[in-house]
C-alpha positions as CSV (number, residue, x, y, z in Angstrom):
1,M,0.0,0.0,0.0
2,K,2.9,2.4,0.9
3,N,4.5,1.7,-2.5
4,L,1.3,2.4,-4.3
5,L,0.9,5.8,-2.6
6,T,4.5,6.7,-3.3
7,F,4.0,5.7,-7.0
8,L,0.9,7.9,-7.2
9,L,2.6,10.8,-5.5
10,L,5.5,10.6,-8.0
11,C,3.1,10.4,-10.9
12,L,1.3,13.5,-9.7
13,T,4.5,15.5,-9.2
14,A,5.8,14.5,-12.6
15,L,2.6,15.3,-14.5
16,P,3.4,18.9,-15.2
17,V,6.8,18.0,-16.6
18,V,5.3,15.3,-18.9
19,A,2.4,17.5,-20.0
20,G,4.6,20.4,-20.8
21,N,3.3,23.8,-21.8
22,N,1.4,23.2,-25.0
23,S,-0.7,26.3,-24.8
24,A,0.5,29.0,-27.2
25,K,0.3,32.3,-25.4
26,A,-1.3,34.8,-27.7
27,T,0.1,38.3,-27.4
28,V,-2.3,41.1,-26.8
29,D,-2.0,44.3,-28.9
30,P,-1.9,47.2,-26.5
31,D,-3.9,49.4,-28.8
32,D,-6.6,46.8,-29.3
33,A,-6.8,46.1,-25.6
34,Y,-7.3,49.8,-24.8
35,K,-9.9,50.2,-27.5
36,N,-11.8,47.0,-26.7
37,N,-11.8,47.5,-22.9
38,C,-11.4,51.2,-22.0
39,M,-13.0,53.0,-24.9
40,R,-16.4,51.5,-24.1
41,C,-16.7,54.0,-21.2
42,H,-13.7,56.4,-21.4
43,S,-13.3,58.5,-24.5
44,A,-10.0,60.3,-23.8
45,V,-6.7,59.1,-22.3
46,R,-6.1,61.0,-19.0
47,Q,-2.6,61.4,-17.7
48,Y,-1.7,60.2,-14.2
49,S,1.5,59.3,-12.5
50,P,2.8,55.8,-13.3
51,H,1.9,54.6,-9.8
52,M,-1.6,56.0,-10.0
53,T,-2.1,54.5,-13.5
54,A,-1.1,51.1,-12.3
55,T,-3.6,51.4,-9.4
56,I,-6.4,52.5,-11.7
57,V,-5.7,49.7,-14.2
58,M,-5.7,47.1,-11.4
59,H,-9.0,48.4,-10.2
60,M,-10.5,48.4,-13.7
61,R,-9.1,44.9,-14.3
62,V,-11.4,43.7,-11.6
63,R,-14.4,45.8,-12.6
64,A,-14.1,45.1,-16.4
65,N,-13.1,41.4,-15.9
66,M,-9.9,41.8,-17.9
67,T,-7.1,39.2,-18.0
68,A,-3.6,39.9,-16.7
69,E,-2.3,40.1,-20.3
70,E,-4.9,42.7,-21.2
71,S,-4.2,44.8,-18.2
72,Q,-0.4,44.7,-18.9
73,A,-1.1,45.6,-22.5
74,I,-3.2,48.6,-21.4
75,L,-0.4,49.7,-19.0
76,Q,2.0,49.6,-22.0
77,Y,-0.5,51.5,-24.1
78,L,-0.8,54.2,-21.5
79,A,2.9,54.4,-21.0
80,D,3.5,54.8,-24.7
81,S,0.8,57.4,-25.1
82,S,2.0,59.6,-22.2
83,P,3.5,62.9,-23.4
84,A,7.3,63.4,-23.1
85,K,8.3,65.3,-20.0
86,V,9.7,68.8,-20.6
87,T,12.9,69.6,-18.9
88,S,13.5,73.0,-17.4
89,S,16.1,73.9,-20.0
90,E,13.6,73.1,-22.8
91,A,10.8,75.1,-21.1
92,T,13.0,78.3,-21.1
93,K,13.7,78.2,-24.9
């Protein structure tokens, strides 16, 4: 009986190795993720600090039932669409 339990335990621990990762992870386009999830309710991209943006996206991930990949793509979209910061030397020109 002890040998049978040991064998079953070994089989269960080896199952992920044998099964492998056959699922192909589809990449989510940041532009499509933003348009398909955020643009339903929000028309314009508002600018917040990176920390605040991450908090808002996490909150909306729960509210909008988004996947982790979609929320990461939206964070990427928002980071890419943020305006470049103007340095003080550029502002005086």
